[in-house]
C-alpha positions, 0 to 999 in steps of 0.5 A: 205305309208311305202310301195311302191309296184307296182302292175305290169300290163302285157301287152296284145298282139294279138295272132298269131292265127288270122293271121294263115290260120290254127288251131295252134296245141300245144304239151303243154297247161297250164291254169293259170299264178299264182305260180302252173301253172307257176311252172309247164310251167318252169319245162317242158321247162326245160325238153325240152318241148314247152309250152303255158301259158294262163291267163285271168288276166294281172296283179300279184295276188293281196293281200299276199294270198299265204304266206308261203313256206316250205323248200321242196318248196324253193328246187323246186324253186331252181330246177326252178331257182327262190329259191335265189330271194324268200329267198333274198326278204322273211322273213325266219322263223323256230319257231312258238309260240302259245298262250292261252290268255295271256300265251304262251303255246307251241312253235316249230322249223322246222329246229332243224338240222343244214347244211341245205340250206334253212330254214323252212319257207320263208314268201313272198307275193304271187305277188313277187313269181309271179313276179319272175316266170315270169321273169324265163318263160320269160327268158327261151322263155315261151310264156305267152298269158295274157287276154286269157280266156279259154271259150270252151273245148272239149276233144277227143283222140289225143288232146284238142281243146280250145276256147280262149276269148281275147280283139280281139275276139275269137279263136281256139287251139288245146293242145295234153296235157293240164295242169289246174292250174285255181284255186278252181273254176277251169273253165276247171273242169267245163266245163268237168262237174267234181266234188270236193268232201270234207267238207266247213267249217262253219267259216269265217276268216278276213286277214289284210295285215297291212304296219307297223315298228315293233320290233316283231321277224320272228316267227309265232304267233297264240292265242287262245282266247286272250283278244284283239279278245275274244272267237276267234283265231288270227294269225301273221305273218311278211312279206316283205316291213314292212308288216304284215299278220293278220288273224282275225277270225270271226265266221260264221254269220258274214258279209264279206262285212261290215267286210272288211270295214275299220271302221270295220278293223282297231279297231280290229288290234288297240285292238291287237296293241294298239292305239299308233302303226302306221299302214296302210291297205294294203289289206283286204279280208274275207275268208272262207275255205274248204278241197276237192279234185277231185276224181282223177288228170288225165282226159285223156289228161287233168291233173289238179293240185293245187287248181284246183284239191284240196283245204284245209284251210290256216292253215298249209301252204299246199294249194301253197306248195302242189301245187308246189309240185304237178307239180314237181312230174308232168312234169318229167313223162309228159317229158318221155310219150312225149318223148316216153320213158315211157308209158301213164300209168305213168301219171295215177301215178301222179294222184295216188300219188298227191291224196295220198298228198292231202288226207295226206294234207285234214287230217291234215288240217281238224284236224287243222281247227276242233281244231282251230274252234271247233262246240261244247260246248264239243270239245271247253272244250276239246281244252281249257283243252289241252292248259291250260295243254300244258304250263307244260305238255309235252304230252299235246304239241303234241295235240295243233294244230293251222296248221300242217305245210306242209312237203313233202309226203313221197311216200312209197307206191306208184307203183313206189317206191322199197322197202328196202330189206336190213337192213338201218335206217329210214332216206331217205327212199324210197319214201321221199323226198331226204335230203340236206347237204352241199358239195363241188365240185372242191373245189367249197362249194355248196349243194347236192340237187343244184346238184341233179334233173331233171334227173335219178341220182344215189348217189354212197357212199364211202370213196374215188373216187379213191378206188371204185372197178373196177367192181362198175366203169364198172356198173356205166359207163353202167347205164349212158349210157342206154335209160333212163340214170342213171347219178351218183354222188359219194359222198366221205368222203375225198378228193382226188388228185388221177385221177377220173377213171370213170370221175363221178362228185364227192361231198365231203361230208364236214362235213359227214352229208350226210353219217349221214343222208343216213345211208351210207357205202362204196358201198351205192347206192341210185337211185333218181328220177327227182323230187329228190324223193328217188326210191329205195337204196341198201347197194352195187351196183347191176346194174340189181337191179338199172334198175328194180327199174328204170323200176319200177320207169318208168312203163316199168317194 
């Protein structure tokens, strides 16, 4: 075998509840130890919350599954403490190529601009990501109970009562707050009698994780109607450890049990790669897909995230990426509510914002799927005409859709976002995720996003830290000392040996990239949410306007 990965099995331990004389009450329980549940638990712990994770299994996931992790997700994983491990083990790529039959008709680059810390995409098998997240959770002292299966759930006004099945029998615990990250078939959702609505696509795809040594570049290759798999589509990705992910479209009439058999899979791969190339099958699966979501993601004290709340097709890498972005949106709000710093209704905005994001993902995913798998002769004729024209005509390339890849949602219309009242360019708009760029802090090189997050943050732009007007210094100090503090970073165009009168952290914009990306002048001020989204911005600092925007962003207004 070229690949020697061994699936780690985690040890079940008898929960302390069996020896307890009363039912334990937990502030926060997360159901599901997949990438979304683990990200939620880690983020909660970093915000100072006690959290318990329950999972009905005792291993990481089998097979590559969630594979492509987008730049925004990598930035979130950096904040959680797992980004370096993912990037170091994974396969970076920015270029995608689309082929029609034998010809390349279109290509794209996800990260054309320089001076970003993270690439457009990293491919990594889901089991590795889960390993890194579990290790990080253990490092933070998070309790994960393996082979603890939720079998019953009752919700009251102030808490939920959970019955848990284990190898030692059943026990009951209570949770003030519950986050359901238990997948597309979510038992939690089913126990509450909640539905998901949307479209199930009548098509089947074969996933084959193939271990081989190949000199193909680390790019995303997508074929429409290739000669080795006529009238269907094929997707090729490189993973870690000489593993390659191949997706073959099969059609709705394909028999999943038959198509998973090696005698059916191997000839398809040989037709694609040639008889002379040596390979071994690591994992095979046949899947259908759907684009659906719950009506809302909050139900009292139970919150849904990831596939439990919404599902999309795999084209575009919008599944795991959107799930991790769910938790990025949720946890800071939950922490403020639990700590009594924001009203309960702030959690309704989690549902509002992530339903909006889910609809955006579902729309893009549905369009991609309709293009990839046309269901009528007219649709197929249109698609093939677009692909034929795309090789020579730029206008047609905009219509090629082999999966619009995951990008962060812009929350411009959110009730928490303060719209621009001054003239700014369209970069780093209110509601968007912060733009990254290289900085130096005390002479040590780094990137902006490594300095931002976990709290409300101000970005104050100026030429030199010693040249800030005294009135602005007073305002910045006042913002840092209020009930929900706004800690400000000074972003300067030139380093100075003069004393920093405000004793604020100073980031040197070493290439002038940040001033450009934020359309910043002397005195420009950005208010960033704890999830690194822009809450508001102004040409000149005005503490009262900042406080009003902060109140809006925390539902205190």
